[in-house]
Structures are given as structure tokens and as C-alpha cells.
C-alpha positions as CSV (number, residue, x, y, z in Angstrom):
1,M,0.0,0.0,0.0
2,I,2.8,2.4,1.0
3,E,4.8,1.5,-2.2
4,N,1.7,2.2,-4.3
5,T,1.3,5.5,-2.6
6,D,5.0,6.4,-3.3
7,R,4.6,5.4,-6.9
8,I,1.5,7.6,-7.3
9,N,3.3,10.6,-5.6
10,Q,6.3,10.1,-7.8
11,A,4.1,9.9,-11.0
12,T,2.3,13.0,-9.9
13,N,5.5,15.0,-9.3
14,T,6.9,13.8,-12.7
15,A,3.7,14.8,-14.5
16,Y,3.7,18.2,-12.7
17,A,7.4,18.8,-13.7
18,Q,6.6,17.9,-17.3
19,I,3.7,20.3,-17.4
20,S,5.7,23.1,-15.7
21,K,8.6,22.6,-18.2
22,K,6.1,22.6,-21.2
23,S,4.6,25.8,-19.7
24,R,7.9,27.5,-19.5
25,I,8.7,26.5,-23.1
26,I,5.4,27.9,-24.3
27,T,6.0,31.1,-22.4
28,A,9.5,31.6,-23.9
29,I,8.1,31.1,-27.4
30,L,5.4,33.6,-26.7
31,Y,7.9,36.2,-25.5
32,V,10.3,35.6,-28.4
33,G,7.4,35.8,-30.9
34,A,6.2,39.0,-29.3
35,L,9.6,40.5,-29.7
36,I,9.8,39.5,-33.4
37,I,6.2,40.7,-34.2
38,G,6.9,44.0,-32.4
39,A,10.1,44.5,-34.2
40,L,8.5,44.0,-37.6
41,L,5.5,46.2,-36.7
42,G,7.8,48.9,-35.5
43,Y,9.8,48.8,-38.7
44,I,6.8,49.2,-41.0
45,A,4.7,51.4,-38.6
46,N,3.0,54.6,-39.8
47,D,1.8,57.4,-37.6
48,S,-1.5,55.7,-36.7
49,L,0.3,52.5,-35.7
50,K,2.8,54.4,-33.7
51,E,0.0,56.1,-31.7
52,I,-1.4,52.6,-31.0
53,F,1.9,51.3,-29.8
54,D,2.5,54.3,-27.6
55,F,-1.0,53.9,-26.2
56,V,-0.7,50.2,-25.3
57,A,2.9,50.7,-23.9
58,T,1.8,53.6,-21.7
59,I,-1.1,51.6,-20.4
60,F,1.1,48.6,-19.4
61,T,3.7,51.0,-17.9
62,R,1.0,52.7,-15.8
63,L,-0.5,49.4,-14.7
64,F,2.8,48.0,-13.5
65,S,3.7,51.2,-11.7
66,F,0.2,51.1,-10.1
67,I,0.9,47.6,-8.7
68,A,4.6,48.2,-7.9
69,V,4.1,50.8,-5.2
70,P,1.8,48.8,-2.9
71,V,3.8,45.6,-3.6
72,I,7.0,47.3,-2.3
73,A,5.3,48.5,0.8
74,I,3.2,45.4,1.7
75,S,6.0,42.9,1.0
76,L,8.4,44.7,3.3
77,I,5.8,45.3,6.0
78,T,4.6,41.7,6.2
79,T,8.1,40.3,6.1
80,L,9.5,42.7,8.8
81,S,6.5,42.3,10.9
82,K,7.4,38.6,11.5
83,L,11.0,39.2,12.5
84,S,10.1,38.5,16.2
85,K,9.0,35.0,15.3
86,G,12.4,33.5,14.6
87,S,11.9,33.9,10.9
88,K,15.7,34.4,10.3
89,G,14.8,37.9,8.8
90,G,18.1,39.2,10.1
91,T,20.0,36.5,8.3
92,I,18.1,37.1,5.1
93,F,18.8,40.9,5.4
94,G,22.5,40.3,6.0
95,Y,23.0,38.1,3.0
96,T,21.0,40.6,0.9
97,I,23.2,43.5,1.9
98,F,26.4,41.5,1.4
99,Y,25.6,40.3,-2.2
100,T,24.2,43.7,-3.1
101,L,27.3,45.5,-2.1
102,L,29.5,42.8,-3.7
103,T,27.8,42.9,-7.1
104,T,27.6,46.7,-7.1
105,I,31.3,47.1,-6.2
106,L,32.2,44.6,-8.9
107,A,30.0,46.5,-11.4
108,A,31.8,49.8,-10.6
109,T,35.2,48.0,-10.8
110,I,34.4,46.6,-14.2
111,G,33.3,50.1,-15.3
112,A,36.6,51.5,-14.2
113,I,38.6,48.8,-16.0
114,V,36.6,49.2,-19.2
115,F,36.9,53.0,-19.1
116,A,40.7,52.7,-18.6
117,T,41.0,50.2,-21.5
118,I,38.8,52.0,-24.0
119,A,40.0,55.5,-22.9
120,P,37.1,57.5,-24.5
121,A,38.3,60.6,-26.4
122,N,37.4,64.0,-25.3
123,V,34.3,65.7,-26.9
124,P,35.1,68.8,-29.0
125,Q,34.6,72.0,-26.9
126,E,31.9,73.4,-29.3
127,L,29.9,70.2,-29.1
128,A,30.1,70.3,-25.3
129,S,28.8,73.9,-25.4
130,D,25.8,72.8,-27.4
131,G,24.8,70.4,-24.6
132,A,25.0,72.9,-21.9
133,S,21.5,74.3,-22.5
134,A,20.0,70.8,-22.2
135,V,21.1,70.5,-18.6
136,S,21.0,74.1,-17.4
137,Q,17.7,73.6,-15.7
138,Y,19.1,70.7,-13.6
139,E,22.4,72.3,-12.5
140,S,20.9,73.6,-9.3
141,L,20.1,70.1,-8.1
142,S,22.0,69.1,-4.9
143,Y,22.9,65.6,-4.0
144,L,22.0,66.6,-0.3
145,Q,18.6,67.6,-1.6
146,H,18.2,64.2,-3.2
147,I,18.9,62.6,0.2
148,I,16.5,65.0,2.0
149,S,13.8,64.1,-0.5
150,I,13.9,60.5,0.7
151,V,12.5,61.5,4.2
152,P,8.7,62.1,3.7
153,N,6.9,64.9,5.5
154,N,3.5,63.1,5.4
155,L,2.3,59.5,5.1
156,L,0.7,59.8,1.6
157,Q,3.3,61.9,-0.2
158,P,5.7,59.0,-1.0
159,F,3.0,56.9,-2.5
160,V,1.4,59.7,-4.5
161,A,4.8,60.8,-5.8
162,G,6.0,57.2,-6.3
163,N,9.2,57.9,-4.4
164,V,10.6,54.4,-4.0
165,L,13.2,55.1,-1.4
166,S,10.6,57.0,0.8
167,I,8.2,54.1,0.4
168,L,11.0,51.7,1.5
169,L,11.6,53.9,4.6
170,V,7.9,54.0,5.6
171,A,7.4,50.3,5.0
172,A,10.5,49.4,7.1
173,A,9.2,51.6,9.9
174,F,5.7,50.1,9.9
175,G,7.0,46.5,9.6
176,L,9.4,46.8,12.5
177,G,6.7,48.6,14.5
178,I,4.3,45.8,14.0
179,A,7.1,43.2,15.0
180,T,7.5,45.0,18.3
181,M,3.8,45.0,19.1
182,P,2.8,42.6,21.9
183,D,0.9,39.5,20.6
184,S,-2.9,40.3,20.6
185,K,-6.0,40.0,18.6
186,S,-5.4,43.5,17.1
187,K,-1.9,42.6,15.9
188,S,-3.1,39.2,14.5
189,A,-6.0,41.0,12.7
190,L,-3.6,43.6,11.3
191,V,-1.2,41.0,10.0
192,H,-4.0,38.9,8.4
193,F,-5.3,41.9,6.7
194,L,-1.9,42.9,5.2
195,L,-1.3,39.3,4.1
196,G,-4.7,39.1,2.5
197,F,-4.1,42.4,0.7
198,Q,-0.7,41.0,-0.5
199,E,-2.4,37.9,-1.9
200,L,-4.9,40.1,-3.8
201,L,-2.0,42.1,-5.3
202,F,-0.3,38.9,-6.6
203,I,-3.6,37.8,-8.2
204,L,-3.7,41.1,-10.1
205,I,0.0,40.6,-11.0
206,H,-0.6,37.2,-12.5
207,W,-3.5,38.6,-14.5
208,L,-1.1,41.2,-16.0
209,I,1.5,38.6,-16.7
210,K,-1.0,36.6,-18.8
211,I,-1.5,39.5,-21.2
212,L,2.2,40.6,-21.1
213,P,3.1,39.4,-24.6
214,L,0.7,42.1,-25.9
215,G,2.7,44.7,-24.0
216,I,6.0,43.4,-25.3
217,V,4.8,43.7,-28.8
218,A,3.9,47.3,-28.2
219,F,7.1,48.1,-26.3
220,T,9.3,46.5,-29.0
221,A,7.4,48.3,-31.8
222,Q,7.8,51.6,-30.0
223,L,11.5,51.1,-29.5
224,V,12.1,50.1,-33.1
225,A,10.1,53.1,-34.4
226,Q,12.2,55.4,-32.1
227,L,15.4,53.9,-33.4
228,E,14.2,54.3,-37.0
229,A,13.9,58.0,-36.3
230,G,17.7,57.9,-35.5
231,I,19.8,58.3,-32.5
232,I,23.0,60.3,-33.1
233,I,26.0,59.1,-31.0
234,G,28.5,61.3,-32.7
235,G,31.7,62.1,-30.8
236,I,30.7,60.2,-27.7
237,A,30.7,56.7,-29.4
238,S,33.7,55.5,-27.3
239,Y,31.9,56.7,-24.1
240,F,28.7,55.0,-25.1
241,G,30.7,51.8,-25.8
242,A,32.4,51.9,-22.4
243,V,29.0,52.1,-20.6
244,I,27.3,49.5,-22.6
245,G,30.4,47.2,-22.6
246,S,30.8,47.3,-18.8
247,N,27.1,46.5,-18.3
248,L,27.2,43.6,-20.7
249,L,30.3,42.2,-19.1
250,Q,28.6,42.4,-15.7
251,M,25.5,40.8,-17.1
252,F,27.0,37.9,-19.1
253,I,30.3,37.2,-17.3
254,V,30.4,38.4,-13.7
255,L,26.9,37.6,-12.4
256,P,26.8,34.2,-14.0
257,L,30.3,33.4,-12.5
258,I,28.9,34.4,-9.0
259,L,25.9,32.1,-9.6
260,L,28.2,29.2,-10.7
261,I,30.5,29.7,-7.7
262,R,27.4,29.5,-5.4
263,G,26.3,26.3,-7.2
264,L,23.5,27.7,-9.2
265,N,22.7,27.4,-12.9
266,P,22.7,30.9,-14.5
267,I,20.9,29.6,-17.7
268,K,18.0,28.1,-15.7
269,I,17.7,31.3,-13.6
270,A,17.8,33.6,-16.7
271,R,15.1,31.4,-18.4
272,G,12.9,31.6,-15.3
273,M,13.3,35.4,-15.0
274,L,12.7,36.0,-18.8
275,P,9.4,37.8,-18.2
276,A,10.9,40.2,-15.7
277,L,14.0,40.9,-17.9
278,A,11.8,41.6,-20.9
279,V,9.6,44.1,-18.9
280,A,12.8,45.7,-17.4
281,L,14.3,46.2,-20.8
282,F,11.4,48.1,-22.2
283,S,9.9,49.8,-19.2
284,K,13.3,51.2,-18.0
285,S,12.0,50.9,-14.4
286,S,13.2,48.2,-12.0
287,A,10.6,49.4,-9.5
288,G,7.9,49.1,-12.1
289,T,9.1,45.7,-13.0
290,L,9.1,44.5,-9.4
291,P,5.7,42.7,-9.5
292,V,6.8,40.5,-12.5
293,T,10.2,40.0,-10.9
294,I,8.6,38.5,-7.7
295,A,6.1,36.5,-9.6
296,S,8.8,35.0,-11.9
297,A,11.1,34.1,-9.0
298,E,8.3,32.4,-7.2
299,D,6.4,30.7,-10.0
300,N,9.3,29.7,-12.3
301,L,12.2,29.2,-9.8
302,K,10.3,28.3,-6.7
303,V,12.0,30.9,-4.6
304,D,10.6,30.9,-1.0
305,K,8.0,33.7,-0.7
306,R,9.6,34.9,2.6
307,V,12.8,35.4,0.6
308,S,11.5,36.9,-2.6
309,R,9.1,39.3,-1.0
310,F,11.7,40.7,1.3
311,V,14.9,40.5,-0.8
312,L,13.5,41.8,-4.1
313,P,11.8,45.0,-2.9
314,I,15.1,45.9,-1.1
315,C,17.2,45.0,-4.1
316,T,15.0,47.1,-6.3
317,T,15.9,50.1,-4.3
318,I,19.6,49.6,-3.5
319,N,21.0,47.0,-5.9
320,M,21.9,49.1,-8.9
321,N,24.7,47.4,-10.8
322,G,24.0,49.4,-14.0
323,C,23.8,52.7,-12.2
324,A,27.1,52.1,-10.4
325,A,28.9,51.6,-13.8
326,F,27.1,54.7,-15.4
327,I,28.0,56.9,-12.5
328,L,31.6,56.0,-12.5
329,I,32.2,56.1,-16.2
330,T,30.2,59.3,-16.7
331,S,31.9,61.1,-13.8
332,L,35.3,60.1,-15.0
333,F,34.4,61.2,-18.5
334,L,33.3,64.6,-17.3
335,L,36.4,65.0,-15.1
336,Q,38.6,64.1,-18.1
337,N,36.9,66.6,-20.4
338,A,37.3,69.3,-17.7
339,G,41.1,68.8,-18.0
340,I,41.5,67.0,-14.7
341,E,44.2,64.3,-14.7
342,L,42.8,60.8,-13.8
343,G,45.2,58.7,-11.6
344,V,44.8,55.4,-9.9
345,G,43.7,57.1,-6.7
346,T,40.9,58.9,-8.6
347,F,39.7,55.6,-10.1
348,I,39.7,53.9,-6.7
349,A,37.9,56.8,-5.0
350,W,35.2,56.8,-7.7
351,I,34.6,53.1,-7.4
352,F,33.4,53.6,-3.8
353,I,31.6,56.9,-4.6
354,A,29.7,55.3,-7.4
355,T,28.9,52.2,-5.4
356,F,27.3,54.1,-2.5
357,A,25.7,56.7,-4.8
358,A,24.0,53.9,-6.8
359,V,22.6,52.5,-3.5
360,G,20.8,55.8,-3.0
361,N,19.2,55.7,-6.5
362,A,15.6,55.0,-7.1
363,G,14.6,52.3,-9.6
364,V,12.6,54.7,-11.9
365,P,13.2,55.7,-15.6
366,M,16.1,58.1,-15.9
367,G,16.7,57.9,-12.2
368,C,20.4,57.2,-12.6
369,Y,20.8,60.1,-15.1
370,F,19.4,62.7,-12.7
371,L,21.2,61.2,-9.7
372,T,24.6,61.4,-11.5
373,L,23.8,65.0,-12.6
374,S,23.0,65.9,-9.0
375,L,26.2,64.2,-7.7
376,V,28.6,65.8,-10.1
377,S,26.9,69.2,-9.8
378,S,27.3,69.1,-6.0
379,M,31.1,68.5,-6.6
380,N,31.4,71.5,-8.9
381,I,32.2,69.3,-11.9
382,P,31.2,70.9,-15.3
383,V,28.0,69.1,-16.4
384,A,27.6,70.5,-19.9
385,L,28.4,67.2,-21.5
386,M,25.3,65.6,-19.8
387,G,23.3,67.3,-22.5
388,I,25.3,65.4,-25.2
389,I,24.8,62.1,-23.3
390,L,21.0,62.7,-23.0
391,P,20.1,61.6,-26.6
392,V,21.7,58.2,-26.2
393,Y,20.7,57.7,-22.5
394,A,17.5,56.0,-23.6
395,V,19.4,53.0,-24.9
396,I,21.8,53.0,-21.9
397,D,18.8,53.2,-19.5
398,M,17.3,50.1,-21.1
399,I,20.5,48.0,-20.7
400,E,21.0,49.4,-17.1
401,T,17.5,48.4,-16.0
402,C,17.7,44.9,-17.4
403,L,21.1,44.5,-15.7
404,N,19.6,45.8,-12.4
405,V,16.7,43.4,-12.5
406,W,19.1,40.5,-13.5
407,S,21.3,41.3,-10.5
408,D,18.3,41.5,-8.2
409,S,17.2,38.1,-9.4
410,C,20.7,36.6,-8.9
411,V,20.9,38.0,-5.4
412,A,17.4,36.6,-4.5
413,N,18.3,33.1,-5.8
414,I,21.6,33.1,-4.0
415,V,20.0,34.2,-0.7
416,N,17.2,31.6,-1.2
417,K,19.9,28.9,-1.4
418,E,21.8,30.3,1.5
419,V,18.8,30.1,3.9
420,K,17.2,27.0,2.4
421,G,16.4,24.6,5.2
422,K,17.1,27.2,7.8
423,L,13.8,29.0,7.7
424,P,11.0,27.8,10.2
425,E,7.9,26.1,8.8
426,E,5.2,28.5,7.6
427,T,2.3,29.0,10.0
428,A,-1.2,30.2,9.5
429,T,-0.1,33.8,10.1
430,D,2.6,33.5,7.4
431,T,0.2,33.0,4.6
432,V,-3.5,33.3,3.8
433,T,-3.8,31.0,0.9
434,E,-1.7,28.0,-0.1
């Protein structure tokens, strides 16, 4: 009888694995097909089709942004609220910070090596002058003001403005506050409400993912149409190559090596995170991609919910590999064009400056561009060249965001393996639906 039961269970697990594998293959085909169809439509698009692409892309971007804000807040609050129950939250947080800083420092270091190797040529002075007007309105920005803006002056302001770092701060305060509350019916009711709301959000996320191929068609067509209009790189081609090259090295060499060292299969993880990477590439917002990132990690890679819903919201706000490389290369490029000699000490200093500045960035479109502008302006570095960089930043932002989400995915999967078997069994207050 027991042997028959074991055979039935084994057959059931095998059948489930086959269905799951078939589902992933179908999903991959759908996404690749959507990319191809979108590229073809974007290439032949007329004005009417472009309006449709822009409309659909905007709708999807707004929907994911709408879901992302509460997901960040609720995921962190519910996870932190259970720290007092021996949930190993401190251990998970420690691993998250370690691997975040490790990957970000490596990204900045790769950026420095690529910059020194390529040695981008200076931009002609007259071209730099042309770019001055494009950034004049932002020169008054201060990096200290950027930090001050993280601290909210009322409860609703971060959510209305979509300030990811402020939302993270509020959520952390609320979650830790609930964790310190004495056990009572009020605390139990509050936690159950938050968990129920979280499950509702993930139902909405899965609905969005089901129609995501339609969004990818629109995003791809929109991008191809924009590229058809022409992006002039001009005299900053070597700078552009340094930024993109460092991001691609981090994406395809460094992060996969870290996964292999930790005993994980980078191809399997990349395949499982494909929906999130596709959304990140076109949305240019790691915060907006967060709902898909969490769903992909849980559904496709079976990452523990207590890990994914804690690690990924934090990584979305502080794990910025692409931004670290951009800050370092752009700042060094500006210094070089200003006639400042770049020595080994300068490179080392900027590796750490770029790392910690990237941690303070928000995962929103062009967030890294404006953060870099604020940082170099506060250091009295001439910023006129930022106007020349602006036309090509759209492409840079796409690659950066995809790298950021890929790095978040790697960190989440590594942390999940590190704590596997160490987390306590889930209780009724840990989940509402199974």
C-alpha cells in the first residue's frame, strides 16, 4: 500500500514537472514571438500604428507602476512584521546586503577597467557647449537635496509621488513597528489583513502577466520606431561603448560566474526570469518591473515567498549594478573633459563613490541620469556634457535596468539557497492561501 502511494506521488510529481517545463517553453516562445512581431510592426509602422503602440505601452507601464508601489510597501511590512517569530529575517537581510554590495562594487570596478581600457576621447569644446542648454535647468540640483527628499513629511506623499526610497523607509518603519507590538488580537487581525491584501495584489500581477506578450509587442514596436527616427551618437561613441560594454560584461560574465560559484545554474535562472527581464528592458524601471520579478522568481524558480518578497523590494531600491557603472564612467568622462588628470587614486575613489551613490538611487526611468547629474553638480564638476549624453541615454537606461533586475534576481536566488532549510515552517499567520 505504501509502495503504491509512493509510486502515485512520484508519478504526480513527474507529471507536474513535465507540465511546468512545457509551460515555460510555451512562455518563452510567446515572448520571443512577441519581440519578433513587435520589431516587424515597429519597422513598418505609420503614424497611426505608432500612436497605438504608444497607447498600449503607456497603459502597461502605468499598470505595472500602479501595482509596484503597494507591492514594495506590503511585501516589506509583512516580512519585517514577522522578525520577532524567529523567521531568520536578520540572516536574510545580512545576505542581501552582502551580495548587493558585492555585485555593485564589482560593477563599478568593471566600469573602471573598461573606461581605462577604451580610454574615451574628449568631446570637442563646441559640441560640449551645445549640450550645456539641455542640462542648465538641472544644475541647481543638490545631492544633499536628493537625500533629504527620501525623508517624507507626510504619510501619503511617498505613495502619491512614487518615491521608491521613501516608500521603503515608511514600509520598514511600519513593519518593524508591528514586529515589536505585543501579541494580541489586534496585531493578528492587522497582519492577516496585510497578508490578504498582499495575496490580492499577486492575483492582479498574475492577470497582468497573462497578457504581457501584448505589452511586449507594443514596447518592441515603440523602440524600433524610435530607433528608426535615428539616435546620433557622434563624438561620444567611445563613451557609449564603455558604458554598454561594462554593463554587458557584468550581465553575461560576472553575475553568471557568481551564480556558478554558489552552485546555481545561470541559464536556468535567466530562463525563469525572462518575463521580468523583458519588462525591465522596455519599461526602463526596475521598480515598475518588481511585480513581475517577484512572480517570476516564485512561480518559475520556486524561490521561497519569505525570501522573494523581502529581498527583491530591497534590491529594487539599493541593488543598482548598471547605475554604479554609469555613475563611475560618466563622472570620470566629465572630469577628463574638464582637463582633470585621472590617476589610480581617482579611479579607486570613484569606485566607492559610485557604489554608495548607486545604493541611493531609485529604480525609476532616468533615475540614474538625474542622480549622476545631482552628484557631479554638487562636486562642482562641469556638467555641460550631460546634455550630449542625454540623446543616447534611452538605450543606456534600457540595458542598465535589465542588468539591475538580472542582478536582483541573482541575489534573490543566492539568498534563497543560503537560507534553504534554515527557515522555520510556515504557520497560519505566514500565509493566507496556499
